[in-house]
Backbone and ligand atoms as CSV (ligand in chain L), in Angstrom:
chain,resi,resn,atom,element,x,y,z
A,1,UNK,N,N,31.789,15.881,35.999
A,1,UNK,CA,C,33.253,15.815,36.067
A,1,UNK,C,C,33.834,16.952,35.207
A,2,UNK,N,N,34.698,17.736,35.785
A,2,UNK,CA,C,35.301,18.818,35.014
A,2,UNK,C,C,36.389,18.285,34.112
A,3,UNK,N,N,36.753,19.092,33.111
A,3,UNK,CA,C,37.827,18.675,32.213
A,3,UNK,C,C,39.118,18.460,32.988
A,4,UNK,N,N,39.360,19.321,33.961
A,4,UNK,CA,C,40.592,19.194,34.747
A,4,UNK,C,C,40.592,17.875,35.512
A,5,UNK,N,N,39.445,17.549,36.102
A,5,UNK,CA,C,39.352,16.293,36.852
A,5,UNK,C,C,39.563,15.114,35.916
A,6,UNK,N,N,39.033,15.220,34.706
A,6,UNK,CA,C,39.194,14.134,33.752
A,6,UNK,C,C,40.664,13.913,33.438
A,7,UNK,N,N,41.388,15.005,33.230
A,7,UNK,CA,C,42.796,14.855,32.867
A,7,UNK,C,C,43.604,14.308,34.027
A,8,UNK,N,N,43.255,14.716,35.224
A,8,UNK,CA,C,43.956,14.180,36.385
A,8,UNK,C,C,43.723,12.672,36.465
A,9,UNK,N,N,42.541,12.254,35.969
A,9,UNK,CA,C,42.186,10.843,36.034
A,9,UNK,C,C,42.858,10.013,34.942
A,10,UNK,N,N,43.395,10.669,33.911
A,10,UNK,CA,C,44.073,9.931,32.844
A,10,UNK,C,C,45.483,9.589,33.340
A,11,UNK,N,N,45.782,8.315,33.536
A,11,UNK,CA,C,47.065,7.957,34.175
A,11,UNK,C,C,48.254,8.497,33.392
A,12,UNK,N,N,49.136,9.163,34.108
A,12,UNK,CA,C,50.393,9.595,33.519
A,12,UNK,C,C,50.319,10.845,32.682
A,13,UNK,N,N,49.111,11.377,32.499
A,13,UNK,CA,C,48.991,12.482,31.536
A,13,UNK,C,C,49.833,13.676,31.956
A,14,UNK,N,N,49.815,14.019,33.215
A,14,UNK,CA,C,50.533,15.215,33.679
A,14,UNK,C,C,51.788,14.852,34.471
A,15,UNK,N,N,52.172,13.600,34.471
A,15,UNK,CA,C,53.184,13.173,35.430
A,15,UNK,C,C,54.536,13.834,35.201
A,16,UNK,N,N,54.807,14.267,33.969
A,16,UNK,CA,C,56.102,14.883,33.694
A,16,UNK,C,C,56.029,16.400,33.679
A,17,UNK,N,N,54.822,16.954,33.806
A,17,UNK,CA,C,54.648,18.400,33.643
A,17,UNK,C,C,55.345,19.189,34.739
A,18,UNK,N,N,55.441,18.627,35.934
A,18,UNK,CA,C,55.966,19.416,37.043
A,18,UNK,C,C,57.453,19.712,36.879
A,19,UNK,N,N,58.157,18.923,36.101
A,19,UNK,CA,C,59.597,19.149,35.947
A,19,UNK,C,C,59.880,20.553,35.420
A,20,UNK,N,N,59.113,20.981,34.429
A,20,UNK,CA,C,59.319,22.308,33.876
A,20,UNK,C,C,58.822,23.393,34.809
A,21,UNK,N,N,57.722,23.127,35.488
A,21,UNK,CA,C,57.149,24.145,36.364
A,21,UNK,C,C,58.075,24.460,37.527
A,22,UNK,N,N,58.887,23.500,37.914
A,22,UNK,CA,C,59.777,23.716,39.049
A,22,UNK,C,C,61.129,24.274,38.618
A,23,UNK,N,N,61.350,24.335,37.322
A,23,UNK,CA,C,62.629,24.834,36.828
A,23,UNK,C,C,62.714,26.342,37.023
A,24,UNK,N,N,63.750,26.851,37.693
A,24,UNK,CA,C,63.816,28.294,37.939
A,24,UNK,C,C,63.922,29.125,36.668
A,25,UNK,N,N,64.333,28.503,35.563
A,25,UNK,CA,C,64.443,29.243,34.306
A,25,UNK,C,C,63.193,29.099,33.450
A,26,UNK,N,N,62.190,28.392,33.965
A,26,UNK,CA,C,61.034,28.059,33.138
A,26,UNK,C,C,60.187,29.284,32.785
A,27,UNK,N,N,60.406,30.410,33.469
A,27,UNK,CA,C,59.596,31.594,33.154
A,27,UNK,C,C,60.171,32.398,31.995
A,28,UNK,N,N,61.309,31.986,31.471
A,28,UNK,CA,C,61.888,32.681,30.327
A,28,UNK,C,C,61.270,32.075,29.064
A,29,UNK,N,N,59.981,32.396,28.871
A,29,UNK,CA,C,59.202,31.704,27.851
A,29,UNK,C,C,59.791,31.882,26.450
A,30,UNK,N,N,60.349,33.044,26.163
A,30,UNK,CA,C,60.778,33.317,24.799
A,30,UNK,C,C,61.937,32.420,24.364
A,31,UNK,N,N,62.638,31.842,25.314
A,31,UNK,CA,C,63.771,30.990,24.974
A,31,UNK,C,C,63.352,29.533,24.799
A,32,UNK,N,N,62.099,29.239,25.074
A,32,UNK,CA,C,61.675,27.858,25.119
A,32,UNK,C,C,60.720,27.522,23.987
A,33,UNK,N,N,60.512,26.233,23.845
A,33,UNK,CA,C,59.514,25.755,22.888
A,33,UNK,C,C,58.175,26.445,23.137
A,34,UNK,N,N,57.541,26.861,22.055
A,34,UNK,CA,C,56.215,27.480,22.135
A,34,UNK,C,C,55.291,26.808,21.131
A,35,UNK,N,N,54.010,26.833,21.465
A,35,UNK,CA,C,52.995,26.448,20.482
A,35,UNK,C,C,52.726,27.659,19.596
A,36,UNK,N,N,53.036,27.540,18.305
A,36,UNK,CA,C,52.899,28.678,17.383
A,36,UNK,C,C,51.496,28.769,16.809
A,37,UNK,N,N,50.925,27.627,16.425
A,37,UNK,CA,C,49.573,27.644,15.856
A,37,UNK,C,C,49.000,26.243,15.892
A,38,UNK,N,N,47.718,26.161,15.583
A,38,UNK,CA,C,47.046,24.867,15.566
A,38,UNK,C,C,46.103,24.811,14.378
A,39,UNK,N,N,45.743,23.565,13.995
A,39,UNK,CA,C,44.717,23.327,12.986
A,39,UNK,C,C,43.761,22.280,13.544
A,40,UNK,N,N,42.464,22.635,13.744
A,40,UNK,CA,C,41.866,23.957,13.564
A,40,UNK,C,C,42.494,25.001,14.495
A,41,UNK,N,N,42.365,26.274,14.114
A,41,UNK,CA,C,42.914,27.358,14.916
A,41,UNK,C,C,42.160,27.482,16.236
A,42,UNK,N,N,42.888,27.922,17.264
A,42,UNK,CA,C,42.264,28.158,18.566
A,42,UNK,C,C,41.121,29.152,18.426
A,43,UNK,N,N,40.011,28.835,19.071
A,43,UNK,CA,C,38.819,29.692,19.128
A,43,UNK,C,C,38.137,29.858,17.770
A,44,UNK,N,N,38.467,28.997,16.819
A,44,UNK,CA,C,37.830,29.104,15.505
A,44,UNK,C,C,36.557,28.249,15.465
A,45,UNK,N,N,35.735,28.520,14.448
A,45,UNK,CA,C,34.601,27.665,14.113
A,45,UNK,C,C,34.832,27.146,12.706
A,46,UNK,N,N,34.794,25.824,12.552
A,46,UNK,CA,C,35.013,25.222,11.233
A,46,UNK,C,C,33.704,24.600,10.752
A,47,UNK,N,N,33.500,24.631,9.424
A,47,UNK,CA,C,32.244,24.159,8.856
A,47,UNK,C,C,32.206,22.645,8.768
A,48,UNK,N,N,33.386,22.029,8.581
A,48,UNK,CA,C,33.461,20.583,8.399
A,48,UNK,C,C,34.339,20.005,9.513
A,49,UNK,N,N,33.848,18.965,10.129
A,49,UNK,CA,C,34.598,18.354,11.224
A,49,UNK,C,C,35.941,17.835,10.742
A,50,UNK,N,N,37.030,18.138,11.447
A,50,UNK,CA,C,38.346,17.667,11.033
A,50,UNK,C,C,38.516,16.176,11.328
A,51,UNK,N,N,39.462,15.547,10.605
A,51,UNK,CA,C,39.858,14.176,10.907
A,51,UNK,C,C,41.204,14.136,11.616
A,52,UNK,N,N,41.791,15.323,11.826
A,52,UNK,CA,C,43.023,15.373,12.607
A,52,UNK,C,C,43.114,16.720,13.306
A,53,UNK,N,N,43.907,16.736,14.381
A,53,UNK,CA,C,44.258,17.958,15.089
A,53,UNK,C,C,45.760,18.101,14.961
A,54,UNK,N,N,46.197,19.275,14.549
A,54,UNK,CA,C,47.626,19.508,14.309
A,54,UNK,C,C,48.113,20.649,15.186
A,55,UNK,N,N,49.281,20.462,15.796
A,55,UNK,CA,C,49.896,21.496,16.622
A,55,UNK,C,C,51.254,21.825,16.019
A,56,UNK,N,N,51.519,23.110,15.814
A,56,UNK,CA,C,52.770,23.551,15.214
A,56,UNK,C,C,53.591,24.258,16.287
A,57,UNK,N,N,54.689,23.647,16.651
A,57,UNK,CA,C,55.561,24.190,17.691
A,57,UNK,C,C,56.700,24.984,17.064
A,58,UNK,N,N,57.416,25.710,17.917
A,58,UNK,CA,C,58.537,26.531,17.457
A,58,UNK,C,C,59.793,25.707,17.213
A,59,UNK,N,N,59.786,24.479,17.709
A,59,UNK,CA,C,60.927,23.580,17.515
A,59,UNK,C,C,60.395,22.150,17.659
A,60,UNK,N,N,61.107,21.159,17.142
A,60,UNK,CA,C,60.628,19.773,17.288
A,60,UNK,C,C,60.613,19.358,18.756
A,61,UNK,N,N,59.485,18.886,19.260
A,61,UNK,CA,C,59.424,18.431,20.651
A,61,UNK,C,C,59.970,17.015,20.796
A,62,UNK,N,N,60.176,16.619,22.049
A,62,UNK,CA,C,60.495,15.210,22.319
A,62,UNK,C,C,59.189,14.431,22.229
A,63,UNK,N,N,59.110,13.530,21.249
A,63,UNK,CA,C,57.824,12.860,21.018
A,63,UNK,C,C,57.443,11.931,22.170
A,64,UNK,N,N,58.446,11.352,22.851
A,64,UNK,CA,C,58.076,10.437,23.942
A,64,UNK,C,C,57.545,11.188,25.162
A,65,UNK,N,N,57.630,12.514,25.155
A,65,UNK,CA,C,57.027,13.310,26.220
A,65,UNK,C,C,55.853,14.145,25.751
A,66,UNK,N,N,55.346,13.851,24.560
A,66,UNK,CA,C,54.285,14.662,23.955
A,66,UNK,C,C,52.962,13.914,23.998
A,67,UNK,N,N,51.925,14.576,24.501
A,67,UNK,CA,C,50.584,14.000,24.554
A,67,UNK,C,C,49.588,15.035,24.069
A,68,UNK,N,N,48.595,14.588,23.312
A,68,UNK,CA,C,47.494,15.444,22.878
A,68,UNK,C,C,46.204,14.680,23.121
A,69,UNK,N,N,45.258,15.327,23.815
A,69,UNK,CA,C,43.966,14.716,24.091
A,69,UNK,C,C,42.881,15.706,23.706
A,70,UNK,N,N,41.745,15.203,23.283
A,70,UNK,CA,C,40.630,16.083,22.917
A,70,UNK,C,C,39.351,15.552,23.553
A,71,UNK,N,N,38.578,16.470,24.116
A,71,UNK,CA,C,37.281,16.119,24.703
A,71,UNK,C,C,36.194,16.948,24.030
A,72,UNK,N,N,34.978,16.398,24.017
A,72,UNK,CA,C,33.844,17.133,23.456
A,72,UNK,C,C,33.200,17.993,24.546
A,73,UNK,N,N,32.048,18.602,24.230
A,73,UNK,CA,C,31.426,19.538,25.175
A,73,UNK,C,C,30.905,18.830,26.427
A,74,UNK,N,N,30.729,17.515,26.347
A,74,UNK,CA,C,30.342,16.752,27.545
A,74,UNK,C,C,31.572,16.235,28.293
A,75,UNK,N,N,32.756,16.681,27.829
A,75,UNK,CA,C,34.032,16.285,28.427
A,75,UNK,C,C,34.301,14.793,28.274
A,76,UNK,N,N,33.753,14.237,27.203
A,76,UNK,CA,C,34.045,12.852,26.843
A,76,UNK,C,C,35.309,12.834,25.983
A,77,UNK,N,N,36.234,11.946,26.333
A,77,UNK,CA,C,37.461,11.814,25.568
A,77,UNK,C,C,37.170,11.233,24.179
A,78,UNK,N,N,37.677,11.882,23.135
A,78,UNK,CA,C,37.491,11.404,21.767
A,78,UNK,C,C,38.629,10.428,21.442
A,79,UNK,N,N,38.298,9.195,21.021
A,79,UNK,CA,C,39.376,8.258,20.657
A,79,UNK,C,C,40.183,8.791,19.473
A,80,UNK,N,N,41.500,8.651,19.571
A,80,UNK,CA,C,42.361,9.161,18.497
A,80,UNK,C,C,43.603,8.292,18.404
A,81,UNK,N,N,44.355,8.524,17.317
A,81,UNK,CA,C,45.652,7.874,17.171
A,81,UNK,C,C,46.612,8.405,18.231
A,82,UNK,N,N,47.727,7.720,18.384
A,82,UNK,CA,C,48.819,8.293,19.173
A,82,UNK,C,C,49.321,9.554,18.476
A,83,UNK,N,N,49.861,10.477,19.254
A,83,UNK,CA,C,50.403,11.686,18.644
A,83,UNK,C,C,51.644,11.327,17.833
A,84,UNK,N,N,51.718,11.910,16.643
A,84,UNK,CA,C,52.729,11.553,15.654
A,84,UNK,C,C,53.388,12.825,15.131
A,85,UNK,N,N,54.699,12.780,14.904
A,85,UNK,CA,C,55.397,13.920,14.305
A,85,UNK,C,C,55.268,13.863,12.788
A,86,UNK,N,N,55.100,15.033,12.181
A,86,UNK,CA,C,55.045,15.118,10.726
A,86,UNK,C,C,56.415,14.747,10.156
A,87,UNK,N,N,56.429,13.811,9.195
A,87,UNK,CA,C,57.715,13.355,8.651
A,87,UNK,C,C,58.456,14.475,7.934
A,88,UNK,N,N,57.714,15.408,7.333
A,88,UNK,CA,C,58.362,16.480,6.564
A,88,UNK,C,C,58.747,17.672,7.430
A,89,UNK,N,N,58.068,17.845,8.569
A,89,UNK,CA,C,58.389,18.960,9.463
A,89,UNK,C,C,58.148,18.524,10.904
A,90,UNK,N,N,59.206,18.055,11.594
A,90,UNK,CA,C,59.022,17.499,12.940
A,90,UNK,C,C,58.618,18.529,13.992
A,91,UNK,N,N,58.503,19.824,13.608
A,91,UNK,CA,C,57.925,20.807,14.533
A,91,UNK,C,C,56.412,20.640,14.629
A,92,UNK,N,N,55.827,19.886,13.665
A,92,UNK,CA,C,54.376,19.697,13.635
A,92,UNK,C,C,54.034,18.296,14.117
A,93,UNK,N,N,53.050,18.215,15.019
A,93,UNK,CA,C,52.576,16.915,15.501
A,93,UNK,C,C,51.068,16.856,15.305
A,94,UNK,N,N,50.538,15.651,15.207
A,94,UNK,CA,C,49.104,15.524,14.981
A,94,UNK,C,C,48.556,14.262,15.626
A,95,UNK,N,N,47.249,14.300,15.887
A,95,UNK,CA,C,46.472,13.106,16.206
A,95,UNK,C,C,45.390,13.000,15.138
A,96,UNK,N,N,44.943,11.768,14.890
A,96,UNK,CA,C,43.933,11.558,13.859
A,96,UNK,C,C,42.764,10.758,14.419
A,97,UNK,N,N,41.608,10.948,13.759
A,97,UNK,CA,C,40.371,10.259,14.139
A,97,UNK,C,C,39.915,9.381,12.992
A,98,UNK,N,N,39.165,8.340,13.330
A,98,UNK,CA,C,38.627,7.473,12.275
A,98,UNK,C,C,37.587,8.211,11.452
A,99,UNK,N,N,36.769,9.022,12.107
A,99,UNK,CA,C,35.689,9.736,11.422
A,99,UNK,C,C,35.817,11.229,11.697
A,100,UNK,N,N,35.181,12.018,10.839
A,100,UNK,CA,C,35.150,13.463,11.078
A,100,UNK,C,C,34.466,13.748,12.409
A,101,UNK,N,N,34.970,14.740,13.128
A,101,UNK,CA,C,34.324,15.126,14.379
A,101,UNK,C,C,32.951,15.727,14.064
A,102,UNK,N,N,31.934,15.305,14.789
A,102,UNK,CA,C,30.606,15.870,14.557
A,102,UNK,C,C,30.510,17.286,15.131
A,103,UNK,N,N,29.456,18.021,14.724
A,103,UNK,CA,C,29.270,19.367,15.266
A,103,UNK,C,C,29.258,19.349,16.788
A,104,UNK,N,N,30.076,20.204,17.391
A,104,UNK,CA,C,30.176,20.286,18.854
A,104,UNK,C,C,31.272,21.300,19.165
A,105,UNK,N,N,31.463,21.536,20.449
A,105,UNK,CA,C,32.596,22.344,20.903
A,105,UNK,C,C,33.622,21.398,21.518
A,106,UNK,N,N,34.879,21.610,21.147
A,106,UNK,CA,C,35.949,20.705,21.560
A,106,UNK,C,C,37.043,21.454,22.312
A,107,UNK,N,N,37.649,20.747,23.247
A,107,UNK,CA,C,38.802,21.286,23.969
A,107,UNK,C,C,39.974,20.330,23.787
A,108,UNK,N,N,41.098,20.867,23.371
A,108,UNK,CA,C,42.308,20.082,23.156
A,108,UNK,C,C,43.278,20.393,24.304
A,109,UNK,N,N,43.789,19.345,24.909
A,109,UNK,CA,C,44.789,19.452,25.973
A,109,UNK,C,C,46.100,18.897,25.430
A,110,UNK,N,N,47.169,19.655,25.582
A,110,UNK,CA,C,48.456,19.150,25.093
A,110,UNK,C,C,49.524,19.388,26.154
A,111,UNK,N,N,50.495,18.521,26.116
A,111,UNK,CA,C,51.692,18.726,26.928
A,111,UNK,C,C,52.853,18.162,26.144
A,112,UNK,N,N,54.019,18.760,26.331
A,112,UNK,CA,C,55.168,18.280,25.598
A,112,UNK,C,C,56.435,18.622,26.374
A,113,UNK,N,N,57.537,18.070,25.925
A,113,UNK,CA,C,58.836,18.353,26.521
A,113,UNK,C,C,59.773,18.758,25.390
A,114,UNK,N,N,60.406,19.910,25.567
A,114,UNK,CA,C,61.328,20.406,24.550
A,114,UNK,C,C,62.618,19.599,24.567
A,115,UNK,N,N,63.413,19.790,23.532
A,115,UNK,CA,C,64.708,19.104,23.482
A,115,UNK,C,C,65.585,19.468,24.686
A,116,UNK,N,N,65.399,20.681,25.252
A,116,UNK,CA,C,66.187,21.093,26.418
A,116,UNK,C,C,65.624,20.552,27.729
A,117,UNK,N,N,64.539,19.769,27.645
A,117,UNK,CA,C,63.986,19.133,28.832
A,117,UNK,C,C,62.894,19.914,29.527
A,118,UNK,N,N,62.601,21.126,29.054
A,118,UNK,CA,C,61.552,21.920,29.692
A,118,UNK,C,C,60.169,21.457,29.232
A,119,UNK,N,N,59.284,21.271,30.191
A,119,UNK,CA,C,57.907,20.872,29.881
A,119,UNK,C,C,57.057,22.096,29.579
A,120,UNK,N,N,56.113,21.923,28.673
A,120,UNK,CA,C,55.126,22.956,28.350
A,120,UNK,C,C,53.784,22.271,28.226
A,121,UNK,N,N,52.732,22.986,28.567
A,121,UNK,CA,C,51.401,22.433,28.322
A,121,UNK,C,C,50.410,23.550,28.136
A,122,UNK,N,N,49.255,23.197,27.589
A,122,UNK,CA,C,48.218,24.188,27.374
A,122,UNK,C,C,46.953,23.540,26.852
A,123,UNK,N,N,45.970,24.374,26.624
A,123,UNK,CA,C,44.702,23.928,26.064
A,123,UNK,C,C,44.247,24.930,25.022
A,124,UNK,N,N,43.419,24.480,24.100
A,124,UNK,CA,C,42.718,25.410,23.223
A,124,UNK,C,C,41.395,24.778,22.826
A,125,UNK,N,N,40.507,25.632,22.330
A,125,UNK,CA,C,39.169,25.174,21.975
A,125,UNK,C,C,38.838,25.558,20.550
A,126,UNK,N,N,37.955,24.793,19.946
A,126,UNK,CA,C,37.387,25.174,18.652
A,126,UNK,C,C,36.003,24.554,18.554
A,127,UNK,N,N,35.265,24.981,17.534
A,127,UNK,CA,C,33.897,24.522,17.369
A,127,UNK,C,C,33.705,23.987,15.957
A,128,UNK,N,N,32.988,22.887,15.842
A,128,UNK,CA,C,32.523,22.416,14.539
A,128,UNK,C,C,31.071,22.851,14.411
A,129,UNK,N,N,30.795,23.676,13.392
A,129,UNK,CA,C,29.459,24.243,13.242
A,129,UNK,C,C,28.445,23.166,12.915
A,130,UNK,N,N,27.223,23.382,13.353
A,130,UNK,CA,C,26.122,22.486,13.009
A,130,UNK,C,C,25.825,22.609,11.510
A,131,UNK,N,N,25.475,21.487,10.893
A,131,UNK,CA,C,25.119,21.499,9.462
A,131,UNK,C,C,23.861,22.337,9.259
A,132,UNK,N,N,23.795,23.046,8.118
A,132,UNK,CA,C,22.626,23.881,7.856
A,132,UNK,C,C,21.775,23.248,6.746
L,1,CU,CU,CU,63.498,25.541,27.578
């Protein structure tokens, strides 16, 4: 099963994404919410498995339209908390895990809706290095 097939199989995950894609102004990316950075960083390798994934947007997203999912290299969904906005900076959202992620390669899928109603989505990957 591909990662894309898995996400299609998650009920409701992409159900709101088409609203932004059909918007004739949706290609004016610079005016819209953007993903500025992530922790762990996209394409990075970290020595210690994180207990949370953090996404830093250019503006506070609508939390009821925000989803973050993470799969391992076998495309198994990793159980996590619901996505939560940082109380001190609502441009930052995170999911948390009960335990540190073990060494593996991970793919994070996110989608969100800006305050102006435009949907955005994307993916990024990172690796947790094997213990030496
Ligand atoms: Cu917009």
